VOMARKE-66893 format. One record per residue (C-alpha): residue number from 1; x, y, z. Coordinates in Angstrom, 3 decimals. Example, Ala and Ser with C-alpha at 12.3 -4.5 7.8 and 13.67 -1.06 7.14 Angstrom:
REM residues 2
<r num="1" u="12.300" v="-4.500" w="7.800"/>
<r num="2" u="13.670" v="-1.060" w="7.140"/>
REM end
This chain:
REM residues 105
<r num="1" u="110.962" v="89.500" w="93.918"/>
<r num="2" u="114.472" v="89.474" w="95.418"/>
<r num="3" u="115.944" v="92.205" w="97.591"/>
<r num="4" u="117.870" v="93.772" w="94.696"/>
<r num="5" u="114.836" v="93.850" w="92.412"/>
<r num="6" u="112.707" v="95.244" w="95.237"/>
<r num="7" u="115.189" v="98.083" w="95.829"/>
<r num="8" u="115.377" v="98.821" w="92.081"/>
<r num="9" u="111.585" v="98.950" w="91.880"/>
<r num="10" u="111.427" v="101.215" w="94.920"/>
<r num="11" u="114.074" v="103.551" w="93.432"/>
<r num="12" u="112.238" v="103.678" w="90.107"/>
<r num="13" u="108.978" v="104.422" w="91.876"/>
<r num="14" u="110.321" v="107.047" w="94.277"/>
<r num="15" u="108.296" v="110.224" w="93.803"/>
<r num="16" u="111.428" v="112.369" w="93.887"/>
<r num="17" u="113.412" v="110.170" w="91.492"/>
<r num="18" u="111.852" v="111.841" w="88.471"/>
<r num="19" u="113.728" v="115.062" w="89.196"/>
<r num="20" u="117.257" v="113.610" w="88.773"/>
<r num="21" u="118.957" v="116.648" w="90.279"/>
<r num="22" u="117.156" v="119.120" w="88.054"/>
<r num="23" u="115.273" v="122.237" w="89.131"/>
<r num="24" u="112.635" v="121.107" w="91.606"/>
<r num="25" u="109.999" v="123.044" w="89.628"/>
<r num="26" u="110.600" v="120.768" w="86.628"/>
<r num="27" u="109.182" v="117.351" w="87.483"/>
<r num="28" u="108.751" v="114.811" w="84.739"/>
<r num="29" u="108.163" v="111.075" w="84.887"/>
<r num="30" u="111.246" v="108.887" w="85.061"/>
<r num="31" u="111.630" v="105.931" w="82.679"/>
<r num="32" u="109.652" v="103.471" w="84.826"/>
<r num="33" u="106.870" v="105.981" w="85.422"/>
<r num="34" u="106.726" v="106.772" w="81.681"/>
<r num="35" u="106.377" v="103.067" w="80.823"/>
<r num="36" u="103.459" v="102.813" w="83.230"/>
<r num="37" u="101.730" v="106.025" w="82.138"/>
<r num="38" u="102.208" v="105.377" w="78.405"/>
<r num="39" u="100.113" v="102.234" w="78.723"/>
<r num="40" u="97.042" v="104.391" w="79.470"/>
<r num="41" u="97.347" v="106.675" w="76.439"/>
<r num="42" u="95.516" v="104.336" w="74.063"/>
<r num="43" u="93.110" v="102.817" w="76.586"/>
<r num="44" u="89.468" v="103.896" w="76.881"/>
<r num="45" u="89.221" v="106.523" w="79.609"/>
<r num="46" u="92.996" v="106.403" w="80.082"/>
<r num="47" u="92.769" v="103.212" w="82.168"/>
<r num="48" u="96.177" v="102.306" w="83.512"/>
<r num="49" u="97.175" v="98.639" w="83.734"/>
<r num="50" u="97.751" v="96.570" w="86.833"/>
<r num="51" u="100.413" v="94.454" w="85.127"/>
<r num="52" u="103.393" v="95.211" w="82.877"/>
<r num="53" u="104.110" v="93.669" w="79.477"/>
<r num="54" u="105.636" v="90.605" w="81.169"/>
<r num="55" u="102.611" v="89.986" w="83.379"/>
<r num="56" u="104.280" v="91.330" w="86.515"/>
<r num="57" u="102.257" v="93.507" w="88.902"/>
<r num="58" u="103.345" v="97.171" w="88.787"/>
<r num="59" u="104.969" v="98.134" w="92.082"/>
<r num="60" u="102.437" v="100.009" w="94.263"/>
<r num="61" u="105.043" v="102.669" w="95.112"/>
<r num="62" u="105.406" v="103.487" w="91.405"/>
<r num="63" u="101.648" v="103.927" w="91.092"/>
<r num="64" u="101.489" v="106.030" w="94.269"/>
<r num="65" u="104.311" v="108.263" w="92.982"/>
<r num="66" u="102.346" v="108.887" w="89.774"/>
<r num="67" u="99.257" v="109.714" w="91.849"/>
<r num="68" u="101.305" v="112.053" w="94.081"/>
<r num="69" u="102.512" v="113.966" w="91.015"/>
<r num="70" u="98.982" v="114.176" w="89.624"/>
<r num="71" u="99.802" v="112.115" w="86.521"/>
<r num="72" u="97.348" v="109.394" w="87.539"/>
<r num="73" u="94.282" v="109.284" w="89.740"/>
<r num="74" u="92.408" v="106.446" w="91.394"/>
<r num="75" u="89.524" v="105.337" w="89.216"/>
<r num="76" u="87.595" v="102.966" w="91.462"/>
<r num="77" u="88.188" v="100.451" w="94.209"/>
<r num="78" u="88.088" v="96.730" w="93.593"/>
<r num="79" u="86.126" v="95.071" w="96.422"/>
<r num="80" u="87.675" v="91.683" w="95.601"/>
<r num="81" u="91.238" v="93.047" w="95.608"/>
<r num="82" u="91.210" v="96.213" w="97.757"/>
<r num="83" u="95.024" v="96.469" w="97.684"/>
<r num="84" u="95.059" v="96.864" w="93.889"/>
<r num="85" u="95.323" v="100.487" w="92.735"/>
<r num="86" u="93.083" v="100.877" w="89.698"/>
<r num="87" u="93.910" v="104.239" w="88.162"/>
<r num="88" u="93.489" v="106.325" w="85.061"/>
<r num="89" u="95.740" v="108.794" w="83.295"/>
<r num="90" u="95.044" v="112.461" w="84.028"/>
<r num="91" u="95.354" v="115.453" w="81.710"/>
<r num="92" u="98.481" v="116.432" w="83.654"/>
<r num="93" u="99.857" v="112.951" w="82.973"/>
<r num="94" u="99.176" v="113.291" w="79.250"/>
<r num="95" u="100.963" v="116.664" w="79.242"/>
<r num="96" u="103.923" v="115.189" w="81.118"/>
<r num="97" u="104.207" v="112.412" w="78.529"/>
<r num="98" u="104.101" v="114.912" w="75.667"/>
<r num="99" u="107.214" v="116.661" w="77.031"/>
<r num="100" u="110.647" v="115.194" w="76.294"/>
<r num="101" u="112.196" v="113.209" w="79.154"/>
<r num="102" u="114.774" v="114.980" w="81.278"/>
<r num="103" u="118.300" v="113.865" w="80.594"/>
<r num="104" u="120.973" v="113.552" w="83.203"/>
<r num="105" u="123.886" v="115.992" w="82.871"/>
REM end
């Protein structure tokens, strides 16, 4: 991943980027976070994927931001790949996805 793509991924994953200048009390997933979380809606137990639709690994910062907001939670550790974050969608995450995305003014 090049420097530009890395910065874009970091910006998309930033825990505070989902607010987009709105009231701090209203926190909803940004577009990248929604794409990640939506993948768990139809999976057994709400299992969230490690890879996107193109086979690319989801950025760990994006996953950590979702965990920090309570939309995802670690499911179990992988002893063969301890750096992989295997998570599942939470009830709070399902509620966040059911609300319309915030729009920028």
